[in-house]
MOPAC internal coordinates of N, CA, C and O (Angstrom, degrees):
PM7 1SCF
backbone

  N    0.0000 0     0.00 0     0.00 0    0    0    0
  C    1.4470 1     0.00 0     0.00 0    1    0    0
  C    1.5253 1   108.35 1     0.00 0    2    1    0
  O    1.2310 1   120.93 1   -51.41 1    3    2    1
  N    1.3029 1   115.82 1   128.59 1    3    2    1
  C    1.4551 1   120.41 1   178.43 1    5    3    2
  C    1.5387 1   109.83 1   -89.75 1    6    5    3
  O    1.2310 1   121.61 1   -11.90 1    7    6    5
  N    1.3163 1   114.52 1   168.10 1    7    6    5
  C    1.4569 1   119.95 1   179.68 1    9    7    6
  C    1.5279 1   111.07 1   -62.82 1   10    9    7
  O    1.2310 1   120.45 1   140.58 1   11   10    9
  N    1.3456 1   116.74 1   -39.42 1   11   10    9
  C    1.4634 1   120.59 1  -179.04 1   13   11   10
  C    1.5239 1   111.32 1   -65.60 1   14   13   11
  O    1.2310 1   120.36 1   137.52 1   15   14   13
  N    1.3286 1   116.91 1   -42.48 1   15   14   13
  C    1.4682 1   118.52 1  -179.02 1   17   15   14
  C    1.5243 1   110.50 1   -68.14 1   18   17   15
  O    1.2310 1   120.37 1   139.30 1   19   18   17
  N    1.3132 1   116.90 1   -40.70 1   19   18   17
  C    1.4669 1   119.71 1   177.33 1   21   19   18
  C    1.5141 1   111.79 1   -62.96 1   22   21   19
  O    1.2310 1   120.74 1   140.90 1   23   22   21
  N    1.3144 1   116.20 1   -39.10 1   23   22   21
  C    1.4658 1   120.44 1   178.33 1   25   23   22
  C    1.5135 1   112.28 1   -64.77 1   26   25   23
  O    1.2310 1   120.37 1   137.45 1   27   26   25
  N    1.3232 1   116.89 1   -42.55 1   27   26   25
  C    1.4575 1   119.93 1  -179.82 1   29   27   26
  C    1.5293 1   111.39 1   -67.21 1   30   29   27
  O    1.2310 1   120.27 1   141.62 1   31   30   29
  N    1.3305 1   117.08 1   -38.38 1   31   30   29
  C    1.4576 1   119.60 1   177.65 1   33   31   30
  C    1.5298 1   109.89 1   -66.43 1   34   33   31
  O    1.2310 1   119.87 1   140.67 1   35   34   33
  N    1.3274 1   117.86 1   -39.33 1   35   34   33
  C    1.4618 1   121.41 1   176.72 1   37   35   34
  C    1.5259 1   110.74 1   -61.86 1   38   37   35
  O    1.2310 1   120.13 1   135.98 1   39   38   37
  N    1.3223 1   117.36 1   -44.02 1   39   38   37
  C    1.4661 1   120.58 1   178.70 1   41   39   38
  C    1.5284 1   110.46 1   -62.50 1   42   41   39
  O    1.2310 1   120.66 1   139.96 1   43   42   41
  N    1.3358 1   116.34 1   -40.04 1   43   42   41
  C    1.4654 1   119.93 1   177.71 1   45   43   42
  C    1.5155 1   111.95 1   -61.86 1   46   45   43
  O    1.2310 1   120.30 1   137.24 1   47   46   45
  N    1.3295 1   117.03 1   -42.76 1   47   46   45
  C    1.4595 1   120.32 1   178.09 1   49   47   46
  C    1.5264 1   111.38 1   -66.14 1   50   49   47
  O    1.2310 1   120.67 1   142.96 1   51   50   49
  N    1.3290 1   116.32 1   -37.04 1   51   50   49
  C    1.4659 1   120.90 1   176.30 1   53   51   50
  C    1.5292 1   110.33 1   -61.60 1   54   53   51
  O    1.2310 1   120.72 1   138.17 1   55   54   53
  N    1.3262 1   116.22 1   -41.83 1   55   54   53
  C    1.4616 1   120.00 1  -179.87 1   57   55   54
  C    1.5283 1   111.94 1   -69.75 1   58   57   55
  O    1.2310 1   119.82 1   151.16 1   59   58   57
  N    1.3201 1   117.94 1   -28.84 1   59   58   57
  C    1.4651 1   119.91 1   174.60 1   61   59   58
  C    1.5305 1   109.63 1   -62.68 1   62   61   59
  O    1.2310 1   120.79 1   143.15 1   63   62   61
  N    1.3237 1   116.10 1   -36.85 1   63   62   61
  C    1.4672 1   119.60 1   173.53 1   65   63   62
  C    1.5167 1   111.41 1   -61.66 1   66   65   63
  O    1.2310 1   120.50 1   144.16 1   67   66   65
  N    1.3257 1   116.65 1   -35.84 1   67   66   65
  C    1.4595 1   120.61 1   176.09 1   69   67   66
  C    1.5211 1   112.41 1   -66.20 1   70   69   67
  O    1.2310 1   120.63 1   145.23 1   71   70   69
  N    1.3222 1   116.40 1   -34.77 1   71   70   69
  C    1.4691 1   120.33 1   176.26 1   73   71   70
  C    1.5247 1   109.70 1   -63.65 1   74   73   71
  O    1.2310 1   120.72 1   132.42 1   75   74   73
  N    1.3178 1   116.24 1   -47.58 1   75   74   73
  C    1.4667 1   120.45 1  -179.76 1   77   75   74
  C    1.5262 1   110.24 1   -61.73 1   78   77   75
  O    1.2310 1   120.36 1   137.11 1   79   78   77
  N    1.3227 1   116.91 1   -42.89 1   79   78   77
  C    1.4617 1   120.89 1   179.45 1   81   79   78
  C    1.5306 1   111.20 1   -64.04 1   82   81   79
  O    1.2310 1   120.72 1   137.31 1   83   82   81
  N    1.3293 1   116.24 1   -42.69 1   83   82   81
  C    1.4616 1   119.74 1   179.27 1   85   83   82
  C    1.5151 1   112.59 1   -63.70 1   86   85   83
  O    1.2310 1   120.30 1   141.11 1   87   86   85
  N    1.3268 1   117.04 1   -38.89 1   87   86   85
  C    1.4666 1   120.28 1   178.44 1   89   87   86
  C    1.5254 1   110.36 1   -66.23 1   90   89   87
  O    1.2310 1   120.21 1   137.53 1   91   90   89
  N    1.3349 1   117.20 1   -42.47 1   91   90   89
  C    1.4666 1   120.57 1  -179.68 1   93   91   90
  C    1.5234 1   112.32 1   -63.79 1   94   93   91
  O    1.2310 1   120.54 1   146.57 1   95   94   93
  N    1.3365 1   116.56 1   -33.43 1   95   94   93
  C    1.4631 1   120.54 1  -178.71 1   97   95   94
  C    1.5179 1   112.36 1   -87.91 1   98   97   95
  O    1.2310 1   120.30 1   173.98 1   99   98   97
  N    1.3312 1   117.03 1    -6.02 1   99   98   97
  C    1.4558 1   120.70 1   179.58 1  101   99   98
  C    1.5199 1   113.42 1    81.63 1  102  101   99
  O    1.2310 1   119.88 1  -161.21 1  103  102  101
  N    1.3151 1   117.83 1    18.79 1  103  102  101
  C    1.4673 1   121.98 1   179.62 1  105  103  102
  C    1.5288 1   108.64 1   -99.38 1  106  105  103
  O    1.2310 1   121.18 1   -93.67 1  107  106  105
  N    1.3204 1   115.35 1    86.33 1  107  106  105
  C    1.4592 1   120.19 1  -173.97 1  109  107  106
  C    1.5327 1   111.93 1   -67.70 1  110  109  107
  O    1.2310 1   119.80 1   144.97 1  111  110  109
  N    1.3217 1   117.99 1   -35.03 1  111  110  109
  C    1.4675 1   120.45 1   179.15 1  113  111  110
  C    1.5214 1   110.86 1   -65.53 1  114  113  111
  O    1.2310 1   120.37 1   136.96 1  115  114  113
  N    1.3237 1   116.90 1   -43.04 1  115  114  113
  C    1.4660 1   121.16 1   177.21 1  117  115  114
  C    1.5252 1   110.57 1   -61.28 1  118  117  115
  O    1.2310 1   120.62 1   137.13 1  119  118  117
  N    1.3200 1   116.43 1   -42.87 1  119  118  117
  C    1.4635 1   120.84 1   179.77 1  121  119  118
  C    1.5293 1   110.51 1   -64.05 1  122  121  119
  O    1.2310 1   120.05 1   139.97 1  123  122  121
  N    1.3141 1   117.51 1   -40.03 1  123  122  121
  C    1.4650 1   120.84 1  -179.34 1  125  123  122
  C    1.5293 1   111.16 1   -67.14 1  126  125  123
  O    1.2310 1   120.43 1   136.30 1  127  126  125
  N    1.3187 1   116.79 1   -43.70 1  127  126  125
  C    1.4673 1   120.53 1  -179.74 1  129  127  126
  C    1.5246 1   110.52 1   -66.09 1  130  129  127
  O    1.2310 1   120.40 1   136.74 1  131  130  129
  N    1.3302 1   116.84 1   -43.26 1  131  130  129
  C    1.4608 1   120.36 1   178.13 1  133  131  130
  C    1.5281 1   110.75 1   -65.31 1  134  133  131
  O    1.2310 1   120.10 1   144.35 1  135  134  133
  N    1.3165 1   117.42 1   -35.65 1  135  134  133
  C    1.4596 1   121.03 1   178.28 1  137  135  134
  C    1.5151 1   112.36 1   -65.08 1  138  137  135
  O    1.2310 1   120.67 1   137.23 1  139  138  137
  N    1.3167 1   116.33 1   -42.77 1  139  138  137
  C    1.4683 1   120.01 1   177.56 1  141  139  138
  C    1.5203 1   110.06 1   -64.20 1  142  141  139
  O    1.2310 1   120.31 1   136.88 1  143  142  141
  N    1.3164 1   117.02 1   -43.12 1  143  142  141
  C    1.4615 1   120.57 1   177.80 1  145  143  142
  C    1.5164 1   112.19 1   -63.24 1  146  145  143
  O    1.2310 1   120.33 1   141.01 1  147  146  145
  N    1.3339 1   116.97 1   -38.99 1  147  146  145
  C    1.4604 1   120.67 1   179.13 1  149  147  146
  C    1.5195 1   111.15 1   -64.46 1  150  149  147
  O    1.2310 1   120.51 1   136.06 1  151  150  149
  N    1.3173 1   116.63 1   -43.94 1  151  150  149
  C    1.4649 1   120.30 1   179.40 1  153  151  150
  C    1.5214 1   110.51 1   -62.81 1  154  153  151
  O    1.2310 1   120.24 1   136.69 1  155  154  153
  N    1.3339 1   117.14 1   -43.31 1  155  154  153
  C    1.4659 1   119.93 1  -179.52 1  157  155  154
  C    1.5275 1   110.94 1   -66.28 1  158  157  155
  O    1.2310 1   119.60 1   138.87 1  159  158  157
  N    1.3263 1   118.37 1   -41.13 1  159  158  157
  C    1.4570 1   121.06 1  -178.25 1  161  159  158
  C    1.5282 1   111.25 1   -68.21 1  162  161  159
  O    1.2310 1   119.94 1   136.94 1  163  162  161
  N    1.3166 1   117.72 1   -43.06 1  163  162  161
  C    1.4631 1   120.06 1   179.63 1  165  163  162
  C    1.5217 1   110.31 1   -67.38 1  166  165  163
  O    1.2310 1   120.04 1   141.12 1  167  166  165
  N    1.3322 1   117.53 1   -38.88 1  167  166  165
  C    1.4624 1   120.34 1   177.09 1  169  167  166
  C    1.5200 1   110.82 1   -62.68 1  170  169  167
  O    1.2310 1   120.17 1   137.02 1  171  170  169
  N    1.3187 1   117.27 1   -42.98 1  171  170  169
  C    1.4642 1   120.38 1   178.37 1  173  171  170
  C    1.5349 1   110.89 1   -63.57 1  174  173  171
  O    1.2310 1   120.47 1   139.08 1  175  174  173
  N    1.3308 1   116.71 1   -40.92 1  175  174  173
  C    1.4583 1   120.16 1   179.03 1  177  175  174
  C    1.5142 1   112.48 1   -63.82 1  178  177  175
  O    1.2310 1   120.34 1   139.49 1  179  178  177
  N    1.3302 1   116.95 1   -40.51 1  179  178  177
  C    1.4553 1   120.71 1   179.99 1  181  179  178
  C    1.5334 1   110.40 1   -69.47 1  182  181  179
  O    1.2310 1   120.24 1   141.13 1  183  182  181
  N    1.3211 1   117.15 1   -38.87 1  183  182  181
  C    1.4626 1   120.27 1  -179.88 1  185  183  182
  C    1.5312 1   111.57 1   -69.26 1  186  185  183
  O    1.2310 1   120.26 1   149.21 1  187  186  185
  N    1.3386 1   117.10 1   -30.79 1  187  186  185
  C    1.4638 1   121.05 1   177.95 1  189  187  186
  C    1.5268 1   112.36 1   -79.38 1  190  189  187
  O    1.2310 1   120.64 1   164.36 1  191  190  189
  N    1.3318 1   116.39 1   -15.64 1  191  190  189
  C    1.4642 1   121.74 1  -171.31 1  193  191  190
  C    1.5286 1   112.67 1   -55.86 1  194  193  191
  O    1.2310 1   119.86 1   131.49 1  195  194  193
  N    1.3046 1   117.88 1   -48.51 1  195  194  193
  C    1.4754 1   126.30 1  -178.99 1  197  195  194
  C    1.4968 1   109.69 1    58.41 1  198  197  195
  O    1.2310 1   120.10 1   180.00 1  199  198  197

């Protein structure tokens, strides 16, 4: 695992927390945007993993 892949996976996990927070506060748009960002960040981290 490289530093870049670990960083992207960490950012993705951080954004998943944002999804949970957005759902709890009733901010569906925030949750959707954070969810898309989380999926993209985790996908990038996995693809960089090698």
